[in-house]
N, C-alpha and C positions, 0 to 999 in steps of 0.2 A: 520259456518266456512267451507270454501270449501277445499277439500282435493285433492292435485295434485297426479295423478297416474302416476308414471314413467315407470313402467313395465307392461303396459296393452297389450302388443303384445302376440298373442297366441303362438309365437315362443320362448318366454321367460318363460319357465316353472320352477317353484320352486324358483323364485327370490323374493318372498314376504319378506324374511328376509332382503334383500338389501334395499328394499323400507323403511322398519322400520329403518334401520341404517341411511339412508339418512335423514329421518325425524328427528331422534335424533340428528344428526350432525347439521342440520339447526337450531335447537333450541338453540344450544350453540355457533353458529357462530358469534353472535353479541357481545359477551363479549371479551374484549381485554386485560384483566388482569389475570394473569401476562403475559408480552410479552414473546415470545418464537421464537426459531429458530429450523428448522429441517435440519439436515445435513446427508449426505451419505458418511461416512468415508471409506467404502469399498463396493465392489460389492454386498455383501450379508448382509450388516449391515446398520442400520439407527441410528441416535442419535437425541433425542429431548432435547433442552436446554431451561430451563425456568429461567427467572430472578426473584429470590425469595429473594432479599436482605432483611435482618432483620429477616428472618425465621430461626429457628434452626432445626436440624434434627428431634427433638421430635415434632415439630409443623407441620411437613409435613407428608403426607400419600400417598403412591403410591399403587394402586390396579388395578387388571385386573378383570372386571366384565362383563360377557357375551360378549366377544371379544371387549371390550371397555376399554382402558387405562384411568384410572381416577386419577388425581392428586389433592389432597386437601391440603389446608394450613389454619391453624387457630392459631392466636396468642392470648395469654391471655393478659388481661389488667394489666399493672404493678401497684401494689397497693402502692408501695413506691415512686412513682414519681408524681410531680405536674408540669403540662405543662403550660407554659405561651403562647406558640404557638405550635400547633400540625400540622405540614405540611406533616409529614410522616404518611400515613394511616396505621393503624394496622387492616387491614380488612381481613376477610376470603375469600377464593377463591376456586373454583372448575373448573378445566380445564379437558376436556375429548377429547380423540382421538379414533376413530373407527379403530380397527386393522383388516387387511385382514386375511383371514384364512391362518394359517401356520406361521404368524409373532409371535415371542415370545419375551417377555421382559426378558433380560438377566442380568440386573443390573441397579443400580441407585447410583449416586455419588453427594454429595453436597460439593462445593468448591468455596470460594470467592463470595458467594451470588448467584451462578448458580447451578441449579439442572440439571444434565445430566442423561438422561434415555437412556440405550442402548437397541436396538432391533436387533434381528437376523431375516433375511428374506432368508431362504434357498431356493435354486432353486427347482421349482416344477419338479417332474419326469413326463414325458409324458407316459401315459398309453393307449395302444390300446387294446381294448377287442372286440372280435368277438361274436356277438349274433347269436345263433342257430335259424334258421327259421323252425318252425314246420308246418306241413300240417294238417289242420282240421278245424272244425267249430269254430267260435268265440262263446264263452259262453255268454249267455245272449242276443245275437243278433240274429235276424231272417235273414234268407237268402232272397235275393231279387229274385222275380219270374218274 
């Protein structure tokens, strides 16, 4: 298996975690169930809406794991029903979204077969920090003669 390296530039230091997030996202990109929308209701808010018709609140689980929003659904098999035709699948699913640093999940609502997950994306503060330059020899390095 060949591994694609996205951040192999010497100018991109410390971005290994982004590469892992991209790999994780690529693995789940092929699954299309359940369908979803992503909306931006405000400048600092996002909303993910998943079509989860037939699922009750108890059959859904929303978690944040290692900066990844994971929505799981699992329906139980009804013991008291006999199906002559079963066209509505009662399958389990897992849908994952990678969250950027600073994005927080603020709530989830289930209404009319739609699960809405609210996200807050606060504006980042710009921080400028001056680094003091010291004069002296580099430790562990030899001076060039």
